[in-house]
C-alpha positions in Angstrom: 0.0 0.0 0.0 1.4 3.4 -1.0 1.1 6.0 1.7 0.3 9.7 1.2 3.9 10.5 2.1 5.0 7.9 -0.5 2.9 9.5 -3.2 4.3 13.0 -2.4 7.9 11.5 -2.3 7.2 10.0 -5.8 6.0 13.4 -7.1 9.0 15.2 -5.8 11.4 12.7 -7.3 9.6 12.7 -10.6 9.9 16.5 -10.7 13.7 16.3 -10.2 13.9 13.7 -13.0 11.8 16.0 -15.3 13.9 19.0 -14.4 17.2 17.1 -14.6 18.2 18.9 -11.4 17.5 19.1 -7.7 18.2 21.7 -5.2 19.6 21.1 -1.7 16.2 22.3 -0.3 14.3 19.8 -2.5 16.7 17.0 -1.5 16.2 17.9 2.2 12.4 17.9 1.7 12.6 14.5 0.1 14.6 13.0 3.0 12.4 14.6 5.6 9.3 13.3 3.9 10.7 9.8 3.6 11.5 9.6 7.3 8.8 11.7 8.9 6.8 8.7 10.0 9.8 7.0 11.5 9.9 4.3 8.9 11.2 4.2 5.4 9.0 1.6 3.6 10.0 -0.6 0.7 8.6 1.7 -2.0 10.2 4.8 -0.4 13.6 3.0 -0.1 13.5 2.1 -3.8 12.6 5.6 -4.8 15.5 7.0 -2.7 17.9 4.5 -4.1 17.0 5.4 -7.7 17.2 9.1 -6.9 20.7 8.8 -5.3 21.9 6.7 -8.2 20.7 9.3 -10.7 22.5 12.0 -8.7 25.7 9.9 -8.6 25.7 9.3 -12.3 24.8 12.9 -13.0 21.5 12.1 -14.7 20.1 14.6 -12.1 22.4 17.5 -11.3 22.5 19.0 -7.8 22.2 22.8 -7.9 22.3 25.3 -5.1 
Protein backbone atom coordinates (compact mmCIF):
# COMPACT_ATOMS: atom_id res chain seq x y z
CA UNK A 1 0.00 0.00 0.00
CA UNK A 2 1.37 3.37 -1.02
CA UNK A 3 1.07 6.01 1.69
CA UNK A 4 0.32 9.68 1.18
CA UNK A 5 3.94 10.45 2.06
CA UNK A 6 5.03 7.86 -0.51
CA UNK A 7 2.91 9.52 -3.19
CA UNK A 8 4.32 12.95 -2.36
CA UNK A 9 7.85 11.53 -2.34
CA UNK A 10 7.24 10.01 -5.76
CA UNK A 11 5.98 13.37 -7.09
CA UNK A 12 9.03 15.24 -5.81
CA UNK A 13 11.42 12.70 -7.30
CA UNK A 14 9.59 12.73 -10.64
CA UNK A 15 9.89 16.52 -10.67
CA UNK A 16 13.66 16.25 -10.16
CA UNK A 17 13.85 13.73 -13.00
CA UNK A 18 11.80 15.95 -15.31
CA UNK A 19 13.90 19.02 -14.41
CA UNK A 20 17.20 17.05 -14.59
CA UNK A 21 18.22 18.90 -11.44
CA UNK A 22 17.53 19.06 -7.73
CA UNK A 23 18.23 21.75 -5.17
CA UNK A 24 19.59 21.12 -1.69
CA UNK A 25 16.24 22.29 -0.30
CA UNK A 26 14.31 19.80 -2.47
CA UNK A 27 16.65 16.98 -1.47
CA UNK A 28 16.23 17.86 2.22
CA UNK A 29 12.45 17.90 1.74
CA UNK A 30 12.59 14.46 0.10
CA UNK A 31 14.65 12.99 2.96
CA UNK A 32 12.40 14.60 5.58
CA UNK A 33 9.27 13.31 3.87
CA UNK A 34 10.67 9.78 3.61
CA UNK A 35 11.54 9.63 7.30
CA UNK A 36 8.75 11.69 8.86
CA UNK A 37 6.76 8.65 10.00
CA UNK A 38 9.84 7.04 11.53
CA UNK A 39 9.91 4.25 8.94
CA UNK A 40 11.15 4.18 5.36
CA UNK A 41 8.98 1.58 3.63
CA UNK A 42 10.03 -0.60 0.71
CA UNK A 43 8.62 1.71 -1.99
CA UNK A 44 10.24 4.79 -0.45
CA UNK A 45 13.56 2.96 -0.14
CA UNK A 46 13.49 2.05 -3.85
CA UNK A 47 12.64 5.64 -4.84
CA UNK A 48 15.45 7.05 -2.69
CA UNK A 49 17.94 4.54 -4.07
CA UNK A 50 17.00 5.43 -7.65
CA UNK A 51 17.23 9.14 -6.91
CA UNK A 52 20.67 8.84 -5.33
CA UNK A 53 21.87 6.69 -8.24
CA UNK A 54 20.71 9.33 -10.73
CA UNK A 55 22.50 12.02 -8.72
CA UNK A 56 25.66 9.88 -8.58
CA UNK A 57 25.70 9.26 -12.33
CA UNK A 58 24.78 12.91 -12.96
CA UNK A 59 21.46 12.15 -14.66
CA UNK A 60 20.13 14.61 -12.07
CA UNK A 61 22.40 17.53 -11.30
CA UNK A 62 22.54 19.00 -7.78
CA UNK A 63 22.17 22.77 -7.88
CA UNK A 64 22.29 25.32 -5.06
